[in-house]
C-alpha positions in Angstrom: 83.3 126.5 71.0 85.1 122.9 69.8 82.7 120.3 68.7 84.4 118.3 71.6 83.9 120.4 74.3 80.1 120.3 73.3 79.9 116.6 73.4 81.6 116.8 77.1 79.2 119.2 78.3 76.1 116.9 76.9 77.8 113.9 78.7 78.1 115.3 81.6 74.6 116.6 81.6 73.4 113.2 81.0 75.5 111.9 83.8 73.9 114.6 86.1 70.5 113.5 85.3 71.0 109.8 85.8 72.6 110.8 89.3 69.5 112.3 89.7 67.3 109.7 89.0 69.3 106.9 90.9 69.3 109.4 93.7 65.3 109.5 93.7 65.3 105.8 93.2 66.7 105.5 96.5 64.5 108.0 98.3 61.4 105.9 96.8 63.0 102.6 97.8 63.9 103.6 101.5 60.8 105.6 102.2 58.3 104.0 104.8 54.8 104.3 104.7 52.0 104.2 107.7 49.2 101.7 106.7 51.3 100.0 104.5 51.1 100.1 100.6 50.4 97.7 97.7 48.1 95.6 100.0 50.5 94.2 102.2 49.9 92.0 105.0 50.3 90.7 108.4 49.6 86.7 109.6 48.0 86.0 113.2 50.6 83.2 113.9 48.9 82.1 117.7 46.3 83.0 120.2 46.4 81.8 123.6 44.1 82.7 126.6 44.8 81.8 130.1 42.7 82.2 133.5 44.5 81.2 136.6 41.8 80.1 139.3 42.9 79.7 142.7 40.1 82.2 144.2 37.1 80.9 142.0 37.7 82.5 138.6 36.6 81.1 135.6 36.3 81.6 131.9 33.7 80.8 129.0 33.0 81.2 125.7 29.6 80.9 125.7 28.2 81.4 129.7 27.4 77.6 129.7 30.9 75.8 129.6 33.1 76.9 132.6 37.1 76.3 131.8 40.2 77.8 133.2 42.1 77.7 129.6 40.5 78.8 126.8 42.0 77.9 123.3 41.5 79.5 119.7 39.4 76.7 118.9 37.3 77.0 121.7 36.5 80.5 120.6 35.6 79.9 117.4 33.4 77.0 118.4 31.4 79.3 120.7 28.2 79.0 118.7 27.2 75.4 119.2 25.8 76.7 122.7 26.2 80.6 121.8 24.1 80.8 118.2 24.7 84.8 118.2 28.3 84.7 118.8 30.4 86.9 116.6 33.7 85.6 117.2 36.4 86.8 114.6 39.7 84.9 114.6 41.1 85.6 111.0 43.3 82.7 109.8 46.3 83.6 107.3 46.4 87.3 106.3 44.9 90.4 108.1 45.6 94.3 107.1 46.1 97.4 109.7 42.9 98.9 111.1 42.5 102.0 113.3 40.3 102.5 116.2 39.5 105.1 119.2 37.8 102.6 121.0 34.3 104.3 120.5 31.6 101.5 121.0 28.6 101.2 118.7 25.6 101.0 121.3 23.6 99.0 118.8 26.0 96.0 119.0 28.5 96.7 121.6 31.4 96.5 119.0 33.9 99.3 119.0 34.4 100.4 115.5 37.3 99.5 113.8 38.6 101.0 110.3 40.0 99.8 107.4 42.3 102.2 105.8 43.8 102.4 102.5 46.7 104.6 101.1 46.6 106.4 97.7 48.9 108.9 95.8 46.9 111.8 94.5 48.6 113.5 91.9 47.2 116.9 92.5 48.6 116.8 96.1 51.7 115.1 95.1 51.7 112.6 98.0 49.8 109.8 99.8 46.4 110.5 101.0 44.0 108.1 103.0 40.7 106.6 102.9 39.1 104.4 105.7 35.5 102.5 105.9 34.5 100.9 108.9 35.5 97.2 108.9 31.9 94.7 109.8 32.6 91.9 112.1 31.3 88.4 111.1 31.9 85.2 112.9 34.5 82.6 111.7 37.9 83.0 110.8 37.9 86.0 108.0 38.3 89.6 109.0 40.4 92.3 109.2 41.2 92.0 113.1 40.7 89.5 116.3 37.5 90.1 118.1 35.4 87.9 120.6 33.5 87.4 123.5 34.5 86.1 126.9 32.7 85.6 130.3 34.2 85.5 133.4 32.5 84.1 136.8 33.6 84.6 140.2 32.1 84.0 143.4 33.2 87.3 144.8 34.0 90.7 143.7 37.7 91.0 142.7 40.3 93.2 140.5 41.7 91.3 137.4 44.8 92.2 136.0 47.4 90.9 133.4 50.3 88.8 134.1 53.8 89.0 132.8 52.7 85.8 130.7 50.8 88.4 128.7 52.5 89.9 125.6 52.4 90.4 121.6 55.3 88.8 120.3 56.8 88.1 116.9 55.5 84.9 115.5 57.3 82.5 112.6 58.5 85.7 110.9 59.7 88.4 112.7 59.1 91.7 110.8 58.6 93.6 114.4 54.9 94.5 113.6 54.3 93.2 116.8 55.4 96.8 118.1 52.2 98.2 116.5 49.5 96.2 118.1 47.0 96.5 120.1 44.5 94.8 122.5 41.0 96.2 123.9 39.0 95.0 126.6 35.4 96.2 126.2 32.9 95.1 129.1 29.9 94.2 128.3 27.8 94.1 131.3 27.4 91.8 134.5 24.4 89.6 135.7 23.9 87.6 138.8 25.0 83.8 139.3 22.2 81.7 138.3 21.3 83.6 135.5 20.0 82.0 131.9 22.9 81.9 129.6 20.5 83.0 127.2 20.0 86.1 129.2 24.0 86.6 129.8 25.0 86.2 126.2 22.4 89.2 125.4 24.8 91.8 127.4 26.2 94.3 125.1 27.7 97.7 126.3 26.0 100.9 126.1 29.0 103.2 125.7 32.6 103.5 125.4 33.2 104.8 129.2 34.7 101.3 130.4 36.9 100.5 127.2 41.0 100.0 128.1 43.1 100.0 125.3 46.4 98.3 125.9 49.6 98.6 124.0 51.9 96.6 124.9 55.0 97.1 122.8 54.8 101.1 123.0 58.5 101.6 124.1 60.6 99.4 121.3 60.8 101.0 117.8 62.8 99.7 114.3 64.9 101.8 112.8 62.4 102.3 109.9 60.0 103.0 112.5 61.7 105.9 114.0 62.0 107.0 110.8 58.8 106.7 109.8 57.7 108.7 112.9 59.3 111.7 111.7 58.4 111.2 107.8 54.7 110.7 108.7 53.9 112.6 112.1 57.2 114.6 112.4 57.4 113.0 115.6 60.8 112.1 117.6 61.7 108.9 119.2 64.2 106.0 119.6 64.7 102.2 119.2 64.6 101.6 122.6 63.3 103.0 126.0 60.8 105.1 124.1 58.4 107.2 125.7 54.8 106.4 124.4 53.8 108.0 121.0 50.7 110.5 120.6 48.8 109.4 117.9 45.2 110.0 115.8 43.2 107.3 115.5 40.5 106.9 113.0 36.8 107.8 114.4 35.0 107.6 111.3 35.0 106.9 107.3 36.8 108.9 105.1 35.9 109.1 101.4 38.2 108.0 98.9 39.2 111.5 96.9 39.1 113.5 100.4 42.4 114.5 100.1 43.1 113.4 103.8 46.6 113.1 104.7 48.0 110.3 107.2 48.9 112.7 109.8 45.7 114.9 109.5 44.3 115.7 112.8 40.8 116.6 111.7 38.5 116.0 114.4 35.6 114.8 111.5 37.8 111.9 111.0 40.5 111.4 113.8 40.6 111.8 117.8 44.0 112.0 119.8 44.7 109.0 122.0 46.4 110.9 124.7 42.9 112.9 125.5 40.0 110.5 124.2 41.2 107.7 126.3 43.8 109.3 128.7 42.1 107.9 131.8 41.8 104.1 130.6 45.0 103.6 128.2 46.5 101.2 129.6 50.3 102.2 130.4 52.5 99.6 131.3 56.0 100.0 133.0 59.1 100.5 131.2 60.2 96.9 131.5 56.7 95.5 130.6 54.6 93.8 133.2 56.6 92.8 136.2 55.3 89.6 137.9 55.0 91.9 141.2 53.0 94.7 139.6 50.0 92.9 137.4 48.2 95.4 134.9 44.9 96.0 136.2 41.7 95.4 133.0 38.8 94.4 134.5 37.0 95.3 138.2 34.8 92.2 138.5 31.3 91.9 140.4 30.2 88.5 141.9 28.7 86.7 139.2 28.8 86.7 135.6 30.5 89.8 133.6 30.6 89.5 129.8 33.9 91.0 128.0 34.6 91.7 124.3 38.6 91.5 123.5 40.0 92.8 120.5 43.4 92.4 119.2 44.9 94.2 116.0 47.5 96.0 114.1 47.1 99.7 114.7 47.2 101.6 111.2 48.0 104.9 112.9 51.2 103.4 114.6 54.5 104.4 113.3 55.9 101.0 113.4 52.7 99.8 110.9 54.6 100.7 108.0 56.4 98.6 104.7 59.2 97.2 106.3 57.2 95.4 108.9 54.3 94.1 106.4 54.7 90.1 105.8 55.2 89.3 109.5 53.4 87.7 112.1 51.8 87.9 115.2 51.5 85.9 118.7 48.4 87.1 121.2 49.0 85.7 124.6 47.2 86.6 127.5 46.8 85.4 131.1 44.4 86.9 133.8 44.9 86.6 137.6 42.9 88.1 140.4 44.9 90.8 142.7 44.8 88.2 145.4 47.2 85.9 143.2 49.2 88.6 141.1 51.9 89.2 144.1 
């Protein structure tokens, strides 16, 4: 073989190698990962909680001062009259968490788990570890959690109005598609009960927990790809049906080699079956003004409810391209009598 031909073959091999390197580089750049990688974050832009009151419904952050409109400042200032309040409203960046809505009877709080993806060199792919996130009062933390007290002079069904939503804030990355809101009734007290006694109410189990997934029917193109890449689920960008997902229910040890799409019942629970009778399902077009979304059944007197808002790490929309965005959570409650 001539020296010139050898040099040509060598050049072709080098060129093919470079093409393969570039191809792999494109694949890695285009990959999306649930839970984010590289410590990517989300920002809570706004929190609005509104209550309509034409039938005598009022709301409070401390079971002492009753209003029709609650603000973030009210929630964070609740400890003035409710010294044991644990109202967590992060200022600035937060990270994804996961929950199946299981209540810790010791606290009445639902268990939330913060996850982290790491590359396992032995397995050659990313694995998930997770630890339960502790709730604290103030502006730090990985999710929103706060107590609300509802006071009414008659039994009534409470629904979310069409003004309730989770939408993009200042920076829109569509991370709102991975949002969840949970309602956790903590107990009921008769009218006239001392505020200190009402404040002590706490849930004993998970039987009344309701979890709302407001944007289940919308996905980005990256999320559609992530659904298949991470979970082998097929979906579409608009008009999508609810996707099955496995929420985290226990600490996942580092080094446990648990893939993100695991269905190991030690660490995960199928949200379709775990909360099927309590998982709130919205109509395809959202919450219409003629058919509001039921969340609570109140007795006459005072009912304590703990509310959670978070980005669900196991959601297909919680992927790298959606990081860096921010969210606006908006809740408005109305009695059934005022919903039509």
